N, CA, C and O atoms as CSV, one atom per row, in Angstrom:
chain,resi,resn,atom,element,x,y,z
A,1,MET,N,N,14.655,16.774,6.488
A,1,MET,CA,C,15.424,15.587,6.786
A,1,MET,C,C,16.687,16.013,7.527
A,1,MET,O,O,17.360,16.960,7.120
A,2,PRO,N,N,17.003,15.320,8.604
A,2,PRO,CA,C,18.202,15.691,9.344
A,2,PRO,C,C,19.458,15.332,8.570
A,2,PRO,O,O,19.451,14.469,7.691
A,3,ARG,N,N,20.514,16.004,8.914
A,3,ARG,CA,C,21.796,15.709,8.287
A,3,ARG,C,C,22.234,14.301,8.698
A,3,ARG,O,O,21.899,13.846,9.792
A,4,PRO,N,N,22.984,13.604,7.828
A,4,PRO,CA,C,23.443,12.257,8.180
A,4,PRO,C,C,24.421,12.252,9.348
A,4,PRO,O,O,24.580,11.234,10.023
A,5,SER,N,N,25.061,13.357,9.584
A,5,SER,CA,C,26.026,13.449,10.673
A,5,SER,C,C,26.093,14.907,11.107
A,5,SER,O,O,25.827,15.811,10.315
A,6,ARG,N,N,26.442,15.124,12.334
A,6,ARG,CA,C,26.565,16.519,12.779
A,6,ARG,C,C,27.760,17.192,12.135
A,6,ARG,O,O,27.872,18.418,12.168
A,7,TYR,N,N,28.655,16.408,11.550
A,7,TYR,CA,C,29.824,16.960,10.876
A,7,TYR,C,C,29.578,17.208,9.385
A,7,TYR,O,O,30.406,17.824,8.714
A,8,ALA,N,N,28.459,16.736,8.874
A,8,ALA,CA,C,28.148,16.900,7.449
A,8,ALA,C,C,27.664,18.318,7.188
A,8,ALA,O,O,26.989,18.908,8.031
A,9,PRO,N,N,27.997,18.857,6.049
A,9,PRO,CA,C,27.508,20.205,5.734
A,9,PRO,C,C,25.998,20.200,5.496
A,9,PRO,O,O,25.414,19.176,5.139
A,10,ASP,N,N,25.383,21.359,5.701
A,10,ASP,CA,C,23.936,21.489,5.534
A,10,ASP,C,C,23.496,21.421,4.079
A,10,ASP,O,O,22.309,21.224,3.820
A,11,ASN,N,N,24.378,21.574,3.144
A,11,ASN,CA,C,23.986,21.656,1.746
A,11,ASN,C,C,24.127,20.331,0.994
A,11,ASN,O,O,24.178,20.330,-0.236
A,12,LEU,N,N,24.191,19.209,1.706
A,12,LEU,CA,C,24.239,17.913,1.032
A,12,LEU,C,C,22.900,17.649,0.343
A,12,LEU,O,O,21.849,17.997,0.881
A,13,PRO,N,N,22.932,17.044,-0.829
A,13,PRO,CA,C,21.662,16.725,-1.491
A,13,PRO,C,C,20.927,15.635,-0.721
A,13,PRO,O,O,21.534,14.774,-0.084
A,14,ARG,N,N,19.619,15.701,-0.798
A,14,ARG,CA,C,18.789,14.686,-0.158
A,14,ARG,C,C,18.957,13.377,-0.919
A,14,ARG,O,O,18.995,13.387,-2.150
A,15,PRO,N,N,19.058,12.248,-0.217
A,15,PRO,CA,C,19.186,10.972,-0.914
A,15,PRO,C,C,17.933,10.683,-1.757
A,15,PRO,O,O,16.835,11.146,-1.446
A,16,TRP,N,N,18.126,9.913,-2.820
A,16,TRP,CA,C,17.016,9.557,-3.694
A,16,TRP,C,C,15.975,8.774,-2.910
A,16,TRP,O,O,16.316,7.973,-2.040
A,17,HIS,N,N,14.718,9.006,-3.219
A,17,HIS,CA,C,13.590,8.289,-2.618
A,17,HIS,C,C,12.668,7.891,-3.755
A,17,HIS,O,O,12.584,8.594,-4.762
A,18,TRP,N,N,11.969,6.760,-3.603
A,18,TRP,CA,C,11.095,6.286,-4.678
A,18,TRP,C,C,10.082,7.336,-5.095
A,18,TRP,O,O,9.714,7.402,-6.268
A,19,SER,N,N,9.628,8.150,-4.169
A,19,SER,CA,C,8.611,9.150,-4.483
A,19,SER,C,C,9.134,10.253,-5.409
A,19,SER,O,O,8.349,11.008,-5.982
A,20,ASP,N,N,10.454,10.345,-5.553
A,20,ASP,CA,C,11.024,11.339,-6.468
A,20,ASP,C,C,10.622,11.069,-7.917
A,20,ASP,O,O,10.566,11.993,-8.729
A,21,ASP,N,N,10.344,9.813,-8.242
A,21,ASP,CA,C,9.984,9.429,-9.607
A,21,ASP,C,C,8.471,9.348,-9.825
A,21,ASP,O,O,8.026,8.976,-10.910
A,22,ALA,N,N,7.688,9.688,-8.820
A,22,ALA,CA,C,6.229,9.576,-8.914
A,22,ALA,C,C,5.646,10.650,-9.839
A,22,ALA,O,O,6.161,11.764,-9.927
A,23,LYS,N,N,4.565,10.286,-10.520
A,23,LYS,CA,C,3.885,11.234,-11.414
A,23,LYS,C,C,3.193,12.347,-10.633
A,23,LYS,O,O,2.871,13.397,-11.189
A,24,CYS,N,N,2.971,12.114,-9.355
A,24,CYS,CA,C,2.260,13.113,-8.553
A,24,CYS,C,C,3.179,14.184,-7.974
A,24,CYS,O,O,2.711,15.082,-7.274
A,25,VAL,N,N,4.482,14.104,-8.255
A,25,VAL,CA,C,5.407,15.121,-7.749
A,25,VAL,C,C,4.970,16.482,-8.274
A,25,VAL,O,O,4.792,16.667,-9.478
A,26,GLY,N,N,4.803,17.413,-7.376
A,26,GLY,CA,C,4.404,18.764,-7.754
A,26,GLY,C,C,2.902,18.990,-7.763
A,26,GLY,O,O,2.447,20.129,-7.866
A,27,VAL,N,N,2.124,17.914,-7.654
A,27,VAL,CA,C,0.664,18.041,-7.612
A,27,VAL,C,C,0.258,18.343,-6.178
A,27,VAL,O,O,0.830,17.802,-5.231
A,28,GLU,N,N,-0.719,19.199,-6.030
A,28,GLU,CA,C,-1.214,19.564,-4.698
A,28,GLU,C,C,-1.602,18.294,-3.926
A,28,GLU,O,O,-2.367,17.469,-4.425
A,29,THR,N,N,-1.078,18.149,-2.733
A,29,THR,CA,C,-1.324,16.959,-1.912
A,29,THR,C,C,-2.811,16.733,-1.657
A,29,THR,O,O,-3.252,15.588,-1.565
A,30,ALA,N,N,-3.578,17.796,-1.544
A,30,ALA,CA,C,-5.010,17.681,-1.261
A,30,ALA,C,C,-5.745,16.867,-2.322
A,30,ALA,O,O,-6.794,16.289,-2.039
A,31,VAL,N,N,-5.208,16.816,-3.535
A,31,VAL,CA,C,-5.838,16.033,-4.612
A,31,VAL,C,C,-5.953,14.575,-4.200
A,31,VAL,O,O,-6.915,13.905,-4.575
A,32,PHE,N,N,-4.996,14.074,-3.439
A,32,PHE,CA,C,-4.939,12.666,-3.084
A,32,PHE,C,C,-5.638,12.350,-1.762
A,32,PHE,O,O,-5.613,11.213,-1.291
A,33,PHE,N,N,-6.252,13.354,-1.182
A,33,PHE,CA,C,-6.983,13.172,0.061
A,33,PHE,C,C,-8.375,13.789,-0.076
A,33,PHE,O,O,-8.654,14.837,0.508
A,34,PRO,N,N,-9.252,13.132,-0.854
A,34,PRO,CA,C,-10.591,13.672,-1.075
A,34,PRO,C,C,-11.366,13.802,0.232
A,34,PRO,O,O,-11.276,12.947,1.113
A,35,VAL,N,N,-12.114,14.869,0.339
A,35,VAL,CA,C,-12.909,15.119,1.534
A,35,VAL,C,C,-14.265,14.459,1.356
A,35,VAL,O,O,-14.875,14.555,0.291
A,36,GLY,N,N,-14.729,13.796,2.387
A,36,GLY,CA,C,-16.026,13.138,2.336
A,36,GLY,C,C,-15.869,11.643,2.441
A,36,GLY,O,O,-14.789,11.093,2.229
A,37,ALA,N,N,-16.957,11.000,2.770
A,37,ALA,CA,C,-16.922,9.548,2.953
A,37,ALA,C,C,-17.870,8.883,1.965
A,37,ALA,O,O,-19.046,8.678,2.265
A,38,GLY,N,N,-17.365,8.554,0.809
A,38,GLY,CA,C,-18.140,7.773,-0.136
A,38,GLY,C,C,-19.132,8.531,-0.992
A,38,GLY,O,O,-19.794,7.923,-1.833
A,39,GLY,N,N,-19.257,9.816,-0.813
A,39,GLY,CA,C,-20.186,10.574,-1.637
A,39,GLY,C,C,-19.674,10.721,-3.058
A,39,GLY,O,O,-18.507,10.447,-3.337
A,40,VAL,N,N,-20.546,11.153,-3.951
A,40,VAL,CA,C,-20.172,11.302,-5.357
A,40,VAL,C,C,-19.008,12.277,-5.540
A,40,VAL,O,O,-18.082,11.960,-6.286
A,41,PRO,N,N,-19.011,13.453,-4.892
A,41,PRO,CA,C,-17.868,14.356,-5.078
A,41,PRO,C,C,-16.552,13.721,-4.630
A,41,PRO,O,O,-15.533,13.864,-5.305
A,42,ALA,N,N,-16.569,13.026,-3.505
A,42,ALA,CA,C,-15.349,12.385,-3.007
A,42,ALA,C,C,-14.885,11.305,-3.980
A,42,ALA,O,O,-13.687,11.173,-4.232
A,43,GLN,N,N,-15.814,10.541,-4.521
A,43,GLN,CA,C,-15.458,9.498,-5.490
A,43,GLN,C,C,-14.877,10.110,-6.757
A,43,GLN,O,O,-13.923,9.579,-7.325
A,44,MET,N,N,-15.447,11.217,-7.197
A,44,MET,CA,C,-14.928,11.882,-8.387
A,44,MET,C,C,-13.510,12.391,-8.142
A,44,MET,O,O,-12.644,12.275,-9.009
A,45,HIS,N,N,-13.280,12.952,-6.963
A,45,HIS,CA,C,-11.943,13.446,-6.629
A,45,HIS,C,C,-10.949,12.287,-6.541
A,45,HIS,O,O,-9.811,12.405,-6.995
A,46,ALA,N,N,-11.379,11.179,-5.961
A,46,ALA,CA,C,-10.504,10.007,-5.860
A,46,ALA,C,C,-10.175,9.470,-7.248
A,46,ALA,O,O,-9.033,9.093,-7.509
A,47,GLU,N,N,-11.156,9.431,-8.134
A,47,GLU,CA,C,-10.907,8.950,-9.497
A,47,GLU,C,C,-9.929,9.870,-10.223
A,47,GLU,O,O,-9.085,9.404,-10.989
A,48,TYR,N,N,-10.043,11.163,-9.984
A,48,TYR,CA,C,-9.094,12.107,-10.583
A,48,TYR,C,C,-7.686,11.826,-10.067
A,48,TYR,O,O,-6.730,11.805,-10.843
A,49,ALA,N,N,-7.558,11.612,-8.769
A,49,ALA,CA,C,-6.246,11.322,-8.181
A,49,ALA,C,C,-5.673,10.040,-8.775
A,49,ALA,O,O,-4.469,9.953,-9.017
A,50,LYS,N,N,-6.515,9.060,-9.007
A,50,LYS,CA,C,-6.055,7.775,-9.546
A,50,LYS,C,C,-5.548,7.890,-10.977
A,50,LYS,O,O,-4.804,7.025,-11.437
A,51,THR,N,N,-5.940,8.946,-11.690
A,51,THR,CA,C,-5.437,9.116,-13.051
A,51,THR,C,C,-3.925,9.318,-13.052
A,51,THR,O,O,-3.248,8.914,-13.998
A,52,PHE,N,N,-3.394,9.934,-12.010
A,52,PHE,CA,C,-1.945,10.089,-11.884
A,52,PHE,C,C,-1.305,8.724,-11.626
A,52,PHE,O,O,-0.244,8.414,-12.166
A,53,CYS,N,N,-1.953,7.927,-10.807
A,53,CYS,CA,C,-1.410,6.621,-10.420
A,53,CYS,C,C,-1.353,5.650,-11.594
A,53,CYS,O,O,-0.434,4.836,-11.685
A,54,ARG,N,N,-2.324,5.734,-12.485
A,54,ARG,CA,C,-2.398,4.764,-13.592
A,54,ARG,C,C,-1.181,4.799,-14.496
A,54,ARG,O,O,-0.843,3.789,-15.113
A,55,VAL,N,N,-0.521,5.935,-14.584
A,55,VAL,CA,C,0.648,6.074,-15.456
A,55,VAL,C,C,1.941,6.249,-14.657
A,55,VAL,O,O,2.970,6.631,-15.215
A,56,CYS,N,N,1.890,5.976,-13.385
A,56,CYS,CA,C,3.036,6.229,-12.509
A,56,CYS,C,C,3.993,5.040,-12.496
A,56,CYS,O,O,3.564,3.900,-12.319
A,57,PRO,N,N,5.284,5.300,-12.681
A,57,PRO,CA,C,6.252,4.207,-12.674
A,57,PRO,C,C,6.508,3.607,-11.290
A,57,PRO,O,O,7.065,2.514,-11.188
A,58,VAL,N,N,6.111,4.301,-10.233
A,58,VAL,CA,C,6.334,3.782,-8.875
A,58,VAL,C,C,5.023,3.412,-8.186
A,58,VAL,O,O,4.951,3.384,-6.957
A,59,GLN,N,N,4.005,3.135,-8.962
A,59,GLN,CA,C,2.689,2.818,-8.394
A,59,GLN,C,C,2.757,1.642,-7.420
A,59,GLN,O,O,2.205,1.722,-6.322
A,60,ALA,N,N,3.416,0.566,-7.800
A,60,ALA,CA,C,3.492,-0.618,-6.937
A,60,ALA,C,C,4.245,-0.306,-5.646
A,60,ALA,O,O,3.852,-0.763,-4.573
A,61,THR,N,N,5.307,0.456,-5.741
A,61,THR,CA,C,6.086,0.824,-4.557
A,61,THR,C,C,5.265,1.715,-3.640
A,61,THR,O,O,5.314,1.575,-2.418
A,62,CYS,N,N,4.521,2.621,-4.226
A,62,CYS,CA,C,3.648,3.519,-3.458
A,62,CYS,C,C,2.582,2.711,-2.720
A,62,CYS,O,O,2.323,2.947,-1.540
A,63,LEU,N,N,1.973,1.766,-3.415
A,63,LEU,CA,C,0.945,0.928,-2.793
A,63,LEU,C,C,1.560,0.085,-1.680
A,63,LEU,O,O,0.970,-0.051,-0.608
A,64,ALA,N,N,2.724,-0.475,-1.924
A,64,ALA,CA,C,3.394,-1.273,-0.894
A,64,ALA,C,C,3.691,-0.416,0.340
A,64,ALA,O,O,3.527,-0.868,1.473
A,65,HIS,N,N,4.125,0.809,0.109
A,65,HIS,CA,C,4.376,1.729,1.229
A,65,HIS,C,C,3.094,1.960,2.024
A,65,HIS,O,O,3.097,1.897,3.253
A,66,ALA,N,N,2.003,2.225,1.316
A,66,ALA,CA,C,0.733,2.504,1.992
A,66,ALA,C,C,0.257,1.303,2.795
A,66,ALA,O,O,-0.267,1.460,3.898
A,67,LEU,N,N,0.436,0.108,2.249
A,67,LEU,CA,C,-0.018,-1.098,2.949
A,67,LEU,C,C,0.859,-1.409,4.153
A,67,LEU,O,O,0.346,-1.765,5.214
A,68,THR,N,N,2.161,-1.280,4.009
A,68,THR,CA,C,3.045,-1.585,5.135
A,68,THR,C,C,2.995,-0.496,6.200
A,68,THR,O,O,3.180,-0.777,7.384
A,69,SER,N,N,2.749,0.732,5.791
A,69,SER,CA,C,2.666,1.840,6.754
A,69,SER,C,C,1.262,2.011,7.310
A,69,SER,O,O,1.030,2.833,8.195
A,70,ARG,N,N,0.326,1.225,6.781
A,70,ARG,CA,C,-1.087,1.306,7.204
A,70,ARG,C,C,-1.624,2.731,7.050
A,70,ARG,O,O,-2.246,3.284,7.957
A,71,GLU,N,N,-1.366,3.304,5.875
A,71,GLU,CA,C,-1.906,4.632,5.583
A,71,GLU,C,C,-3.427,4.528,5.601
A,71,GLU,O,O,-4.005,3.750,4.842
A,72,GLU,N,N,-4.065,5.292,6.446
A,72,GLU,CA,C,-5.506,5.180,6.611
A,72,GLU,C,C,-6.297,6.000,5.603
A,72,GLU,O,O,-7.428,5.643,5.273
A,73,TYR,N,N,-5.734,7.069,5.117
A,73,TYR,CA,C,-6.494,8.000,4.295
A,73,TYR,C,C,-5.808,8.253,2.969
A,73,TYR,O,O,-4.595,8.094,2.833
A,74,GLY,N,N,-6.609,8.650,1.997
A,74,GLY,CA,C,-6.078,9.106,0.732
A,74,GLY,C,C,-5.892,8.022,-0.308
A,74,GLY,O,O,-6.098,6.835,-0.054
A,75,VAL,N,N,-5.500,8.466,-1.476
A,75,VAL,CA,C,-5.217,7.580,-2.601
A,75,VAL,C,C,-3.718,7.326,-2.623
A,75,VAL,O,O,-2.916,8.257,-2.697
A,76,TRP,N,N,-3.361,6.072,-2.560
A,76,TRP,CA,C,-1.959,5.642,-2.578
A,76,TRP,C,C,-1.845,4.483,-3.550
A,76,TRP,O,O,-2.601,3.517,-3.446
A,77,GLY,N,N,-0.935,4.557,-4.471
A,77,GLY,CA,C,-0.713,3.456,-5.396
A,77,GLY,C,C,-1.936,3.092,-6.220
A,77,GLY,O,O,-2.081,1.947,-6.647
A,78,GLY,N,N,-2.799,4.043,-6.442
A,78,GLY,CA,C,-3.974,3.807,-7.267
A,78,GLY,C,C,-5.174,3.253,-6.528
A,78,GLY,O,O,-6.190,2.951,-7.154
A,79,LEU,N,N,-5.089,3.111,-5.218
A,79,LEU,CA,C,-6.212,2.595,-4.434
A,79,LEU,C,C,-6.584,3.587,-3.341
A,79,LEU,O,O,-5.719,4.206,-2.721
A,80,ASP,N,N,-7.887,3.725,-3.119
A,80,ASP,CA,C,-8.324,4.577,-2.016
A,80,ASP,C,C,-8.362,3.750,-0.737
A,80,ASP,O,O,-8.045,2.560,-0.751
A,81,GLU,N,N,-8.751,4.383,0.369
A,81,GLU,CA,C,-8.698,3.693,1.657
A,81,GLU,C,C,-9.594,2.461,1.709
A,81,GLU,O,O,-9.208,1.454,2.302
A,82,ASP,N,N,-10.777,2.514,1.106
A,82,ASP,CA,C,-11.669,1.352,1.111
A,82,ASP,C,C,-11.085,0.209,0.295
A,82,ASP,O,O,-11.177,-0.952,0.694
A,83,GLU,N,N,-10.492,0.526,-0.829
A,83,GLU,CA,C,-9.896,-0.503,-1.688
A,83,GLU,C,C,-8.683,-1.144,-1.012
A,83,GLU,O,O,-8.480,-2.354,-1.113
A,84,ARG,N,N,-7.886,-0.338,-0.330
A,84,ARG,CA,C,-6.735,-0.891,0.392
A,84,ARG,C,C,-7.199,-1.777,1.540
A,84,ARG,O,O,-6.615,-2.833,1.782
A,85,ALA,N,N,-8.243,-1.359,2.246
A,85,ALA,CA,C,-8.763,-2.168,3.350
A,85,ALA,C,C,-9.283,-3.508,2.825
A,85,ALA,O,O,-9.052,-4.546,3.445
A,86,GLU,N,N,-9.975,-3.491,1.701
A,86,GLU,CA,C,-10.476,-4.736,1.110
A,86,GLU,C,C,-9.320,-5.629,0.672
A,86,GLU,O,O,-9.374,-6.846,0.854
A,87,LEU,N,N,-8.282,-5.041,0.100
A,87,LEU,CA,C,-7.106,-5.808,-0.308
A,87,LEU,C,C,-6.456,-6.475,0.905
A,87,LEU,O,O,-6.069,-7.641,0.836
A,88,LEU,N,N,-6.336,-5.753,2.001
A,88,LEU,CA,C,-5.764,-6.330,3.222
A,88,LEU,C,C,-6.644,-7.448,3.775
A,88,LEU,O,O,-6.136,-8.461,4.255
A,89,ARG,N,N,-7.967,-7.264,3.708
A,89,ARG,CA,C,-8.880,-8.330,4.148
A,89,ARG,C,C,-8.700,-9.581,3.292
A,89,ARG,O,O,-8.673,-10.696,3.812
A,90,GLU,N,N,-8.578,-9.393,1.989
A,90,GLU,CA,C,-8.383,-10.531,1.081
A,90,GLU,C,C,-7.079,-11.253,1.382
A,90,GLU,O,O,-7.030,-12.483,1.355
A,91,VAL,N,N,-6.038,-10.509,1.664
A,91,VAL,CA,C,-4.746,-11.119,1.991
A,91,VAL,C,C,-4.861,-11.926,3.278
A,91,VAL,O,O,-4.342,-13.038,3.368
A,92,ARG,N,N,-5.547,-11.358,4.282
A,92,ARG,CA,C,-5.739,-12.086,5.541
A,92,ARG,C,C,-6.557,-13.349,5.322
A,92,ARG,O,O,-6.236,-14.398,5.880
A,93,ARG,N,N,-7.625,-13.261,4.504
A,93,ARG,CA,C,-8.443,-14.447,4.215
A,93,ARG,C,C,-7.629,-15.521,3.507
A,93,ARG,O,O,-7.730,-16.703,3.834
A,94,ALA,N,N,-6.828,-15.108,2.544
A,94,ALA,CA,C,-5.992,-16.060,1.805
A,94,ALA,C,C,-4.980,-16.726,2.744
A,94,ALA,O,O,-4.747,-17.930,2.648
A,95,ALA,N,N,-4.390,-15.961,3.634
A,95,ALA,CA,C,-3.434,-16.518,4.589
A,95,ALA,C,C,-4.131,-17.502,5.523
A,95,ALA,O,O,-3.570,-18.548,5.852
A,96,GLU,N,N,-5.326,-17.181,5.944
A,96,GLU,CA,C,-6.084,-18.078,6.825
A,96,GLU,C,C,-6.446,-19.369,6.097
A,96,GLU,O,O,-6.347,-20.453,6.671
A,97,ARG,N,N,-6.868,-19.259,4.831
A,97,ARG,CA,C,-7.161,-20.463,4.040
A,97,ARG,C,C,-5.916,-21.328,3.909
A,97,ARG,O,O,-5.979,-22.550,4.040
A,98,GLN,N,N,-4.784,-20.683,3.650
A,98,GLN,CA,C,-3.520,-21.409,3.518
A,98,GLN,C,C,-3.177,-22.128,4.812
A,98,GLN,O,O,-2.772,-23.290,4.780
A,99,ARG,N,N,-3.331,-21.462,5.949
A,99,ARG,CA,C,-3.045,-22.095,7.243
A,99,ARG,C,C,-3.954,-23.294,7.473
A,99,ARG,O,O,-3.499,-24.340,7.935
A,100,ARG,N,N,-5.243,-23.147,7.150
A,100,ARG,CA,C,-6.185,-24.270,7.328
A,100,ARG,C,C,-5.806,-25.448,6.442
A,100,ARG,O,O,-5.847,-26.598,6.880
A,101,GLN,N,N,-5.434,-25.161,5.184
A,101,GLN,CA,C,-5.050,-26.231,4.266
A,101,GLN,C,C,-3.793,-26.937,4.760
A,101,GLN,O,O,-3.713,-28.164,4.705
A,102,GLU,N,N,-2.823,-26.189,5.235
A,102,GLU,CA,C,-1.593,-26.789,5.751
A,102,GLU,C,C,-1.875,-27.626,6.990
A,102,GLU,O,O,-1.299,-28.701,7.163
A,103,LYS,N,N,-2.761,-27.134,7.855
A,103,LYS,CA,C,-3.122,-27.865,9.066
A,103,LYS,C,C,-3.832,-29.166,8.702
A,103,LYS,O,O,-3.556,-30.211,9.290
A,104,ALA,N,N,-4.745,-29.105,7.736
A,104,ALA,CA,C,-5.461,-30.301,7.299
A,104,ALA,C,C,-4.503,-31.301,6.658
A,104,ALA,O,O,-4.610,-32.504,6.898
A,105,ALA,N,N,-3.569,-30.813,5.846
A,105,ALA,CA,C,-2.597,-31.696,5.202
A,105,ALA,C,C,-1.700,-32.354,6.249
A,105,ALA,O,O,-1.361,-33.531,6.129
A,106,LYS,N,N,-1.325,-31.604,7.257
A,106,LYS,CA,C,-0.481,-32.150,8.326
A,106,LYS,C,C,-1.246,-33.206,9.103
A,106,LYS,O,O,-0.701,-34.257,9.438
A,107,ALA,N,N,-2.514,-32.925,9.388
A,107,ALA,CA,C,-3.344,-33.899,10.108
A,107,ALA,C,C,-3.519,-35.163,9.277
A,107,ALA,O,O,-3.491,-36.265,9.825
A,108,GLN,N,N,-3.700,-35.027,7.972
A,108,GLN,CA,C,-3.826,-36.201,7.094
A,108,GLN,C,C,-2.554,-37.015,7.090
A,108,GLN,O,O,-2.585,-38.244,7.141
A,109,ALA,N,N,-1.425,-36.313,7.030
A,109,ALA,CA,C,-0.146,-36.999,7.007
A,109,ALA,C,C,0.086,-37.765,8.302
A,109,ALA,O,O,0.575,-38.894,8.279
A,110,GLN,N,N,-0.264,-37.154,9.429
A,110,GLN,CA,C,-0.116,-37.826,10.718
A,110,GLN,C,C,-1.057,-39.026,10.826
A,110,GLN,O,O,-0.685,-40.078,11.346
A,111,GLU,N,N,-2.255,-38.854,10.337
A,111,GLU,CA,C,-3.242,-39.937,10.345
A,111,GLU,C,C,-2.754,-41.092,9.488
A,111,GLU,O,O,-2.852,-42.254,9.882
A,112,ALA,N,N,-2.227,-40.768,8.314
A,112,ALA,CA,C,-1.718,-41.807,7.425
A,112,ALA,C,C,-0.519,-42.516,8.061
A,112,ALA,O,O,-0.371,-43.730,7.922
A,113,ALA,N,N,0.334,-41.763,8.755
A,113,ALA,CA,C,1.512,-42.358,9.382
A,113,ALA,C,C,1.109,-43.279,10.532
A,113,ALA,O,O,1.733,-44.322,10.729
A,114,HIS,N,N,0.094,-42.916,11.281
A,114,HIS,CA,C,-0.349,-43.733,12.404
A,114,HIS,C,C,-1.186,-44.930,11.945
A,114,HIS,O,O,-1.218,-45.972,12.598
A,115,GLY,N,N,-1.849,-44.757,10.827
A,115,GLY,CA,C,-2.716,-45.818,10.313
A,115,GLY,C,C,-1.941,-46.872,9.519
A,115,GLY,O,O,-2.456,-47.966,9.286
A,116,ALA,N,N,-0.741,-46.566,9.113
A,116,ALA,CA,C,0.007,-47.495,8.259
A,116,ALA,C,C,0.715,-48.563,8.990
A,116,ALA,O,O,1.374,-49.400,8.374
């Protein structure tokens, strides 16, 4: 991380980050990036990685980071890449349903206003 200023000393402590409180701190990063696409070994490795997430105090923040940053690979916030992709699809579907309902309600309101 770069220094906050060119005048700041090099020995300033790094600012706190949510990941500092994660249960996975100190665990080999490779654990959270299983090799393979959907095979049994990859699923077993992903399930092992998720065991850290289940008890992690920053799980929701980690998942939010992965979703907003569009992390494509690995286990983040207790979800693997397929689970995160499905969650994003569900959110998009829900938003689309909401837009359709609002559009229909607006059309009904306009129809009622013109018909009255």
